[in-house]
MARTOR-246613 format. One record per residue: residue number from 0; residue in three letters; chain; x, z, y of N, C-alpha, C, O in turn. Coordinates in nm, 4 decimals. Example, Ala and Ser with C-alpha at 12.3 -4.5 7.8 and 13.67 -1.06 7.14 Angstrom:
<pts>
(0 'Ala' 'A' (1.3190 0.7800 -0.5690) (1.2300 0.7800 -0.4500) (1.3200 0.7800 -0.3300) (1.4236 0.8465 -0.3319))
(1 'Ser' 'A' (1.2850 0.7080 -0.2250) (1.3670 0.7140 -0.1060) (1.2900 0.7870 0.0030) (1.3409 0.8039 0.1138))
</pts>
This chain:
<pts>
(0 'Val' 'A' (-0.6707 -1.1226 -1.1747) (-0.7161 -1.0055 -1.1038) (-0.8637 -0.9855 -1.1375) (-0.9447 -1.0775 -1.1261))
(1 'Thr' 'A' (-0.8970 -0.8628 -1.1794) (-1.0350 -0.8245 -1.2038) (-1.0580 -0.6934 -1.1308) (-1.0018 -0.5905 -1.1684))
(2 'Gly' 'A' (-1.1406 -0.6963 -1.0264) (-1.1614 -0.5760 -0.9467) (-1.0293 -0.5304 -0.8858) (-0.9650 -0.6058 -0.8128))
(3 'Asn' 'A' (-0.9893 -0.4085 -0.9154) (-0.8632 -0.3538 -0.8647) (-0.7468 -0.3738 -0.9611) (-0.6354 -0.3301 -0.9326))
(4 'Tyr' 'A' (-0.7708 -0.4391 -1.0747) (-0.6694 -0.4523 -1.1791) (-0.6015 -0.5886 -1.1757) (-0.6650 -0.6909 -1.1499))
(5 'Leu' 'A' (-0.4699 -0.5879 -1.2025) (-0.3888 -0.7090 -1.2065) (-0.3239 -0.7203 -1.3430) (-0.2752 -0.6210 -1.3972))
(6 'Ser' 'A' (-0.3226 -0.8393 -1.3985) (-0.2512 -0.8668 -1.5220) (-0.1874 -1.0037 -1.5080) (-0.2542 -1.1002 -1.4707))
(7 'Ala' 'A' (-0.0578 -1.0129 -1.5378) (0.0125 -1.1411 -1.5261) (0.1185 -1.1503 -1.6354) (0.1772 -1.0497 -1.6752))
(8 'Ala' 'A' (0.1418 -1.2708 -1.6827) (0.2467 -1.2941 -1.7819) (0.3190 -1.4228 -1.7445) (0.2572 -1.5200 -1.7010))
(9 'Phe' 'A' (0.4490 -1.4219 -1.7618) (0.5258 -1.5430 -1.7370) (0.6523 -1.5418 -1.8197) (0.6960 -1.4370 -1.8671))
(10 'Glu' 'A' (0.7111 -1.6599 -1.8368) (0.8317 -1.6765 -1.9159) (0.9534 -1.6771 -1.8247) (0.9497 -1.7351 -1.7162))
(11 'Leu' 'A' (1.0604 -1.6132 -1.8680) (1.1842 -1.6125 -1.7910) (1.2510 -1.7488 -1.7980) (1.2546 -1.8119 -1.9037))
(12 'Trp' 'A' (1.3032 -1.7932 -1.6864) (1.3718 -1.9209 -1.6784) (1.5057 -1.9115 -1.7500) (1.5753 -1.8106 -1.7384))
(13 'Cys' 'A' (1.5420 -2.0144 -1.8229) (1.6692 -2.0182 -1.8950) (1.7568 -2.1291 -1.8377) (1.7222 -2.2465 -1.8508))
(14 'Pro' 'A' (1.8692 -2.0953 -1.7744) (1.9561 -2.1994 -1.7214) (2.0191 -2.2837 -1.8315) (2.0500 -2.4010 -1.8104))
(15 'Asp' 'A' (2.0379 -2.2245 -1.9480) (2.0936 -2.2945 -2.0630) (1.9972 -2.2747 -2.1795) (1.9823 -2.1626 -2.2281))
(16 'Pro' 'A' (1.9320 -2.3800 -2.2248) (1.8304 -2.3651 -2.3305) (1.8839 -2.3049 -2.4601) (1.8053 -2.2626 -2.5447))
(17 'Thr' 'A' (2.0160 -2.3002 -2.4774) (2.0709 -2.2419 -2.5995) (2.0923 -2.0914 -2.5863) (2.1331 -2.0264 -2.6826))
(18 'Thr' 'A' (2.0649 -2.0342 -2.4670) (2.0821 -1.8905 -2.4479) (1.9502 -1.8175 -2.4698) (1.8436 -1.8787 -2.4772))
(19 'Asp' 'A' (1.9599 -1.6860 -2.4800) (1.8402 -1.6034 -2.5002) (1.7568 -1.5969 -2.3732) (1.8108 -1.5836 -2.2634))
(20 'Cys' 'A' (1.6252 -1.6064 -2.3883) (1.5306 -1.5976 -2.2775) (1.4284 -1.4901 -2.3106) (1.4511 -1.4083 -2.3998))
(21 'Gly' 'A' (1.3180 -1.4894 -2.2409) (1.2168 -1.3886 -2.2705) (1.0890 -1.4096 -2.1937) (1.0711 -1.5104 -2.1252))
(22 'Ser' 'A' (1.0007 -1.3133 -2.2061) (0.8709 -1.3153 -2.1392) (0.8503 -1.1834 -2.0670) (0.9042 -1.0801 -2.1069))
(23 'Val' 'A' (0.7709 -1.1881 -1.9591) (0.7396 -1.0694 -1.8803) (0.5876 -1.0528 -1.8784) (0.5139 -1.1488 -1.8563))
(24 'Val' 'A' (0.5421 -0.9299 -1.9018) (0.4001 -0.8975 -1.8919) (0.3886 -0.7863 -1.7882) (0.4526 -0.6819 -1.8007))
(25 'Met' 'A' (0.3057 -0.8098 -1.6846) (0.2840 -0.7105 -1.5789) (0.1378 -0.6688 -1.5798) (0.0481 -0.7521 -1.5923))
(26 'Arg' 'A' (0.1156 -0.5404 -1.5666) (-0.0200 -0.4868 -1.5507) (-0.0148 -0.3830 -1.4408) (0.0830 -0.3092 -1.4281))
(27 'Gly' 'A' (-0.1200 -0.3775 -1.3616) (-0.1212 -0.2802 -1.2537) (-0.2591 -0.2607 -1.1952) (-0.3555 -0.3274 -1.2330))
(28 'Ile' 'A' (-0.2660 -0.1675 -1.1021) (-0.3906 -0.1387 -1.0328) (-0.3602 -0.1251 -0.8840) (-0.2633 -0.0602 -0.8444))
(29 'Phe' 'A' (-0.4447 -0.1875 -0.8029) (-0.4357 -0.1720 -0.6585) (-0.5010 -0.0388 -0.6247) (-0.6227 -0.0247 -0.6368))
(30 'Thr' 'A' (-0.4215 0.0589 -0.5825) (-0.4763 0.1910 -0.5524) (-0.5428 0.1936 -0.4154) (-0.6272 0.2794 -0.3897))
(31 'Asn' 'A' (-0.5063 0.1013 -0.3274) (-0.5745 0.0746 -0.2008) (-0.5307 -0.0641 -0.1562) (-0.4578 -0.1305 -0.2300))
(32 'Gln' 'A' (-0.5713 -0.1103 -0.0402) (-0.5415 -0.2486 -0.0013) (-0.3930 -0.2730 0.0249) (-0.3514 -0.3882 0.0373))
(33 'Asp' 'A' (-0.3121 -0.1669 0.0335) (-0.1704 -0.1817 0.0636) (-0.0767 -0.1388 -0.0490) (0.0451 -0.1494 -0.0343))
(34 'Thr' 'A' (-0.1303 -0.0909 -0.1603) (-0.0453 -0.0324 -0.2641) (-0.0883 -0.0769 -0.4035) (-0.2074 -0.0875 -0.4327))
(35 'Ile' 'A' (0.0115 -0.1030 -0.4898) (-0.0133 -0.1337 -0.6301) (0.0835 -0.0530 -0.7160) (0.2000 -0.0365 -0.6798))
(36 'Asp' 'A' (0.0358 -0.0032 -0.8286) (0.1165 0.0693 -0.9265) (0.0921 0.0070 -1.0625) (-0.0185 -0.0389 -1.0912))
(37 'Gly' 'A' (0.1951 0.0051 -1.1470) (0.1735 -0.0503 -1.2787) (0.2947 -0.0433 -1.3684) (0.3926 0.0256 -1.3399))
(38 'Thr' 'A' (0.2853 -0.1171 -1.4784) (0.3942 -0.1260 -1.5743) (0.4306 -0.2724 -1.5958) (0.3491 -0.3628 -1.5776))
(39 'Met' 'A' (0.5539 -0.2919 -1.6346) (0.6040 -0.4256 -1.6632) (0.6867 -0.4146 -1.7909) (0.7675 -0.3229 -1.8052))
(40 'Thr' 'A' (0.6666 -0.5074 -1.8830) (0.7433 -0.5105 -2.0071) (0.8106 -0.6465 -2.0181) (0.7476 -0.7502 -1.9971))
(41 'Val' 'A' (0.9393 -0.6447 -2.0514) (1.0146 -0.7677 -2.0716) (1.0499 -0.7752 -2.2198) (1.1089 -0.6828 -2.2758))
(42 'Phe' 'A' (1.0127 -0.8870 -2.2822) (1.0442 -0.9125 -2.4225) (1.1497 -1.0224 -2.4259) (1.1197 -1.1385 -2.3981))
(43 'Phe' 'A' (1.2730 -0.9861 -2.4598) (1.3798 -1.0847 -2.4710) (1.3748 -1.1473 -2.6094) (1.3338 -1.0823 -2.7055))
(44 'Glu' 'A' (1.4157 -1.2715 -2.6202) (1.4161 -1.3397 -2.7493) (1.5432 -1.3056 -2.8269) (1.6042 -1.3915 -2.8905))
(45 'Thr' 'A' (1.5811 -1.1784 -2.8200) (1.6963 -1.1262 -2.8926) (1.6435 -1.0309 -2.9991) (1.5796 -0.9313 -2.9652))
(46 'Pro' 'A' (1.6682 -1.0587 -3.1259) (1.6155 -0.9719 -3.2311) (1.6628 -0.8266 -3.2176) (1.7789 -0.8011 -3.1856))
(47 'Asp' 'A' (1.5718 -0.7323 -3.2423) (1.6021 -0.5901 -3.2437) (1.5064 -0.5243 -3.3416) (1.3909 -0.4981 -3.3078))
(48 'Asp' 'A' (1.5534 -0.4979 -3.4617) (1.4689 -0.4422 -3.5676) (1.4234 -0.2991 -3.5398) (1.3377 -0.2468 -3.6110))
(49 'Ser' 'A' (1.4803 -0.2345 -3.4361) (1.4424 -0.0960 -3.4072) (1.3180 -0.0857 -3.3198) (1.2724 0.0253 -3.2923))
(50 'Thr' 'A' (1.2609 -0.1993 -3.2746) (1.1412 -0.1966 -3.1904) (1.0208 -0.2494 -3.2670) (1.0370 -0.3276 -3.3606))
(51 'Pro' 'A' (0.9002 -0.2080 -3.2289) (0.7795 -0.2559 -3.2982) (0.7613 -0.4078 -3.2899) (0.7046 -0.4681 -3.3810))
(52 'Thr' 'A' (0.8093 -0.4706 -3.1807) (0.7931 -0.6153 -3.1661) (0.8991 -0.6939 -3.2404) (0.8835 -0.8139 -3.2633))
(53 'Gly' 'A' (1.0081 -0.6261 -3.2787) (1.1189 -0.6965 -3.3437) (1.2098 -0.7665 -3.2442) (1.3027 -0.8370 -3.2836))
(54 'Leu' 'A' (1.1834 -0.7473 -3.1141) (1.2632 -0.8090 -3.0090) (1.3201 -0.7015 -2.9172) (1.2662 -0.5912 -2.9087))
(55 'Asp' 'A' (1.4292 -0.7342 -2.8486) (1.4830 -0.6442 -2.7465) (1.3779 -0.6331 -2.6371) (1.3392 -0.7341 -2.5784))
(56 'Thr' 'A' (1.3310 -0.5116 -2.6087) (1.2194 -0.4898 -2.5175) (1.2556 -0.3855 -2.4127) (1.3070 -0.2789 -2.4464))
(57 'Trp' 'A' (1.2288 -0.4159 -2.2840) (1.2513 -0.3219 -2.1746) (1.1170 -0.2933 -2.1098) (1.0389 -0.3855 -2.0861))
(58 'Val' 'A' (1.0888 -0.1663 -2.0807) (0.9637 -0.1261 -2.0176) (0.9962 -0.0601 -1.8835) (1.0852 0.0245 -1.8755))
(59 'Phe' 'A' (0.9235 -0.0993 -1.7782) (0.9452 -0.0481 -1.6440) (0.8130 -0.0004 -1.5847) (0.7061 -0.0461 -1.6252))
(60 'Ser' 'A' (0.8207 0.0908 -1.4897) (0.7084 0.1243 -1.4029) (0.7411 0.0688 -1.2658) (0.8580 0.0636 -1.2276))
(61 'Tyr' 'A' (0.6400 0.0273 -1.1912) (0.6663 -0.0218 -1.0562) (0.5628 0.0307 -0.9586) (0.4519 0.0683 -0.9967))
(62 'His' 'A' (0.6015 0.0325 -0.8320) (0.5159 0.0768 -0.7221) (0.5426 -0.0195 -0.6076) (0.6570 -0.0334 -0.5641))
(63 'Gly' 'A' (0.4406 -0.0851 -0.5589) (0.4580 -0.1815 -0.4503) (0.3767 -0.1425 -0.3281) (0.2627 -0.0975 -0.3395))
(64 'Val' 'A' (0.4362 -0.1601 -0.2116) (0.3700 -0.1321 -0.0856) (0.3782 -0.2564 0.0008) (0.4855 -0.3149 0.0157))
(65 'Arg' 'A' (0.2649 -0.2977 0.0585) (0.2618 -0.4146 0.1450) (0.3518 -0.3885 0.2662) (0.3468 -0.2812 0.3264))
(66 'Val' 'A' (0.4339 -0.4880 0.3011) (0.5225 -0.4728 0.4148) (0.4442 -0.4931 0.5441) (0.3427 -0.5627 0.5454))
(67 'Ser' 'A' (0.4905 -0.4334 0.6508) (0.4269 -0.4489 0.7811) (0.4240 -0.5962 0.8204) (0.5255 -0.6653 0.8114))
(68 'Gly' 'A' (0.3086 -0.6438 0.8634) (0.2967 -0.7846 0.9021) (0.2657 -0.8771 0.7859) (0.2587 -0.9987 0.8041))
(69 'Gly' 'A' (0.2466 -0.8206 0.6643) (0.2161 -0.9013 0.5471) (0.0762 -0.9610 0.5552) (-0.0072 -0.9162 0.6339))
(70 'Ala' 'A' (0.0519 -1.0614 0.4739) (-0.0786 -1.1284 0.4737) (-0.1876 -1.0352 0.4237) (-0.1607 -0.9459 0.3434))
(71 'Asn' 'A' (-0.3088 -1.0547 0.4699) (-0.4235 -0.9736 0.4263) (-0.4899 -1.0353 0.3083) (-0.5883 -0.9814 0.2577))
</pts>
């Protein structure tokens, strides 16, 4: 977290190491103390020559709102 900006990356858990897994990259901005908006990209370790990364890639937008009674 830098100022109002969030960036996080993590690897997807694989129940079977011989199956395809991937990585998640999240970026966002806290628009106020209760709301965050951003994008999330998932890179699966499945080849896909039609994408710039060469991997099966999913891109999402997200919007989060703090629930009532949530931590400050």
